[in-house]
C-alpha positions in Angstrom: 188.4 78.9 177.2 188.9 75.3 178.5 191.6 76.6 180.9 189.1 79.2 182.3 186.4 76.6 182.5 188.6 74.2 184.4 189.7 77.0 186.7 186.0 77.8 187.5 185.4 74.1 188.2 188.4 74.1 190.7 187.1 77.2 192.4 183.5 75.9 193.0 184.7 72.6 194.2 185.8 72.1 197.9 189.0 74.1 198.0 192.5 73.3 199.1 194.2 75.4 201.8 196.6 76.9 199.2 193.8 77.9 196.7 192.7 81.2 198.0 189.9 81.8 195.4 188.4 78.3 196.0 188.5 78.7 199.8 187.0 82.1 199.6 184.2 80.7 197.5 183.7 77.9 200.1 183.4 80.5 202.9 181.0 82.6 200.9 178.7 79.7 200.1 178.9 78.5 203.7 178.0 82.0 204.9 175.0 82.2 202.4 173.7 78.8 203.7 173.9 79.9 207.3 172.3 83.3 206.6 169.4 81.5 204.8 169.0 79.2 207.8 168.9 82.2 210.1 166.4 84.0 208.0 164.1 80.9 207.7 164.0 80.7 211.5 163.8 84.4 212.3 161.0 84.8 209.7 158.7 82.8 212.0 158.9 85.5 214.7 156.7 88.6 214.7 159.8 90.6 215.6 161.0 90.0 212.0 158.2 92.0 210.4 159.9 95.5 210.6 163.0 93.9 209.0 161.2 92.0 206.3 162.2 94.2 203.4 165.9 93.9 204.3 165.6 90.2 205.0 163.9 89.7 201.6 166.7 91.5 199.8 169.4 89.5 201.6 167.6 86.3 200.9 167.2 87.1 197.2 170.9 88.0 197.0 171.9 84.6 198.4 169.3 82.8 196.2 170.8 84.4 193.1 174.2 83.3 194.3 172.9 79.7 194.6 171.4 80.0 191.1 174.7 81.1 189.6 176.6 78.4 191.5 174.2 75.8 190.1 174.6 77.0 186.5 178.4 76.9 186.9 178.3 73.4 188.3 176.1 72.2 185.4 178.4 74.0 182.9 181.6 72.4 184.4 180.1 68.9 185.0 182.4 67.3 182.5 185.3 67.8 184.9 183.3 66.2 187.7 182.7 63.2 185.5 185.8 63.1 183.3 184.9 59.7 181.8 181.5 61.0 180.5 180.8 63.2 177.5 179.7 66.7 178.2 175.9 66.1 177.8 175.9 62.9 179.9 178.0 64.5 182.6 175.6 67.4 182.9 172.6 65.1 183.1 174.4 62.9 185.7 175.0 66.0 187.9 171.5 67.4 187.5 170.0 64.1 188.7 172.5 63.4 191.3 171.7 63.9 195.0 173.7 67.1 195.3 172.4 68.4 192.0 168.8 67.9 193.1 169.4 69.6 196.4 171.3 72.5 194.7 168.4 72.9 192.3 165.6 72.8 194.9 167.5 75.2 197.2 166.7 78.1 194.9 163.7 76.9 192.7 160.9 77.5 195.3 161.9 81.2 195.4 161.1 81.6 191.7 157.9 79.5 191.6 155.5 82.1 193.3 156.4 84.6 190.6 154.8 82.3 188.1 152.3 80.5 190.3 151.1 83.0 193.1 148.4 80.6 194.3 150.9 78.1 195.5 153.1 80.5 197.4 152.5 78.9 200.8 153.3 75.4 199.5 156.3 76.5 197.6 157.6 78.3 200.7 157.7 74.9 202.5 160.0 73.5 199.9 162.5 76.3 200.6 163.3 74.4 203.7 165.2 71.9 201.4 168.0 74.4 201.2 168.9 73.5 204.8 170.3 70.2 203.3 173.0 72.2 201.7 174.5 72.8 205.1 175.7 69.2 205.1 178.3 70.4 202.6 179.7 72.6 205.4 180.2 69.5 207.5 181.8 67.7 204.5 184.5 70.4 204.4 185.8 69.1 207.7 185.5 65.4 206.5 183.1 64.4 209.2 180.2 63.0 207.1 182.5 61.4 204.6 184.0 59.1 207.1 180.9 58.5 209.3 180.8 54.8 208.4 184.6 54.4 209.0 184.9 56.0 212.4 183.8 53.2 214.7 187.1 53.7 216.5 186.6 57.4 216.7 183.4 57.6 218.7 183.7 61.3 219.3 183.6 62.4 215.7 180.8 59.9 215.0 178.6 61.3 217.8 179.2 64.9 216.8 178.3 64.2 213.2 175.1 62.3 214.3 174.1 65.1 216.5 174.6 67.6 213.7 172.4 65.6 211.4 169.6 65.3 214.0 169.7 69.0 214.8 169.4 69.8 211.0 166.5 67.4 210.5 164.7 68.7 213.6 165.0 72.3 212.3 163.9 71.2 208.8 160.8 69.4 210.1 159.9 72.3 212.4 160.0 74.7 209.5 157.9 72.4 207.4 155.3 72.1 210.1 155.3 75.9 210.7 154.8 76.5 207.0 151.9 74.1 206.8 150.1 74.8 210.1 150.8 78.4 211.0 147.9 79.9 209.1 145.4 77.2 210.3 146.6 77.2 213.9 148.5 80.3 214.7 147.9 79.9 218.4 149.7 76.6 218.3 152.4 77.1 215.6 153.3 80.6 216.5 157.0 80.2 215.8 159.5 77.4 215.6 161.2 78.0 218.9 159.0 79.0 221.8 156.3 81.4 223.1 157.6 84.9 223.8 157.0 86.5 227.2 155.5 89.7 225.8 153.1 87.9 223.5 149.5 87.1 224.3 149.4 83.3 224.7 145.6 82.9 224.5 143.1 84.0 221.8 139.7 85.5 222.5 136.6 84.9 220.4 132.8 85.5 220.6 129.9 83.9 218.9 127.9 86.2 216.6 125.3 86.0 213.9 126.0 87.4 210.5 123.1 87.6 208.1 121.3 85.1 210.4 124.2 82.6 210.1 126.1 81.8 213.4 129.8 82.3 213.3 132.8 82.7 215.5 134.5 86.1 215.6 138.1 86.5 216.8 138.8 89.5 219.0 142.4 88.7 219.9 144.8 86.6 217.9 147.2 84.5 219.9 150.8 85.5 219.5 150.1 89.2 219.2 152.2 91.6 221.3 150.0 92.3 224.4 150.5 96.1 224.1 149.0 96.1 220.6 146.5 93.3 220.9 143.6 95.5 222.1 140.5 95.8 219.9 137.1 97.4 219.9 134.1 96.3 217.9 130.4 97.3 217.8 127.5 94.9 217.7 123.7 94.7 218.0 122.5 92.6 220.9 119.5 90.3 220.9 117.7 89.6 224.1 120.7 88.5 226.1 121.8 89.0 229.6 125.4 88.0 229.2 128.2 87.7 226.7 130.4 84.6 226.6 134.0 85.0 225.6 135.7 81.9 224.2 139.3 81.7 225.4 141.7 79.6 223.2 144.7 78.2 225.1 148.1 77.5 223.4 147.1 73.8 223.4 144.1 74.8 221.1 141.6 74.1 223.9 138.7 76.4 224.8 137.2 77.6 228.0 134.5 80.2 228.6 134.5 83.5 230.5 131.0 85.0 231.0 130.4 88.7 231.4 127.1 89.7 232.9 125.4 92.6 231.0 122.0 92.7 232.7 122.5 96.3 233.7 122.4 97.4 230.0 118.8 97.9 229.1 117.5 95.7 226.3 115.5 97.6 223.5 113.2 96.1 220.9 113.8 96.3 217.2 117.5 95.5 217.3 118.4 98.9 218.7 120.6 97.7 221.6 123.9 98.7 220.2 127.1 98.2 222.3 130.8 98.4 221.9 133.0 95.5 223.1 136.6 96.5 223.9 139.5 94.3 224.9 142.7 96.0 226.4 145.6 94.2 227.9 147.4 95.0 231.1 150.1 92.4 230.4 150.4 89.2 228.4 148.1 87.3 230.8 145.5 89.9 231.9 143.0 91.9 230.0 140.1 94.2 230.6 136.8 93.6 228.9 134.6 96.8 228.6 131.1 96.7 227.2 129.4 100.1 226.7 125.9 101.0 225.8 126.0 103.2 222.7 122.3 103.8 222.1 121.1 103.9 218.5 121.9 107.1 216.8 119.3 109.9 217.2 116.5 107.4 217.8 117.6 105.9 221.1 119.9 107.6 223.5 122.6 105.7 225.4 121.8 104.7 229.0 125.5 105.5 229.8 125.9 102.0 231.3 129.4 100.6 231.1 130.3 97.0 232.2 133.9 96.1 232.9 135.6 92.9 233.9 139.2 91.8 234.2 140.1 88.5 232.8 143.1 86.4 233.9 144.0 84.2 230.9 144.9 80.7 231.9 147.5 79.5 229.4 
């Protein structure tokens, strides 16, 4: 039993060139870390939505792999700390820097199962698994000698750049997780705005149960060819409709559409449809049509159209 346990310890440690099983394990863990990093970034793009079920399965497979690896490392910790008894060795590993990173790399995936209300916050902590990629760098002995390579400027610079890039990606994913829901027009993804996406949002002011509110017609970041929308509303005595345009910098400007040709009717019977359809990512058509009011009031047939060029 002890021989098998020691062999498992050797396999899950950084392998030697001649140890095929250990090197295979290193490659598998490295691939799992890189796949998780790719999924974390790709998940911030709308293009990932059709592939979400597949991405979720792949992610869970790698997370289960991380979980098994962590359990094995705890189980074989006595060989990592040969001068400690089994219990102390396991505690020492669990509270070590690498042990904490290993634990946090899979824990956030399980927490939403038990605490659904905190799913968004827990998702942010999943970014911690990016720290595991530093192990990939340690396989090539770059990080381990970073304080001793003053004479080897090239290796030092490459290692420093690697750390900076990883930290930038980690901080970007954290900000995306925290701010995307609140400011989707600003934190649309962690890379850049995509050409076929609508860069500006469109909103109008309405009254619901006599309470003023802002209604969003177009969400920034939507694909322009699916971003169109039609709503119906009852007009008060108004001669124009003001559309609030939200820029990627989260600033607003107004576009006013004159509707004086649509006859106003008393008793809240002026019912219109407001449609937004896009020509491309920067241009849309606003169409306002008099609908009448059922059998009581016939439509005048008036249709107001205006093309808007969105200034992003």
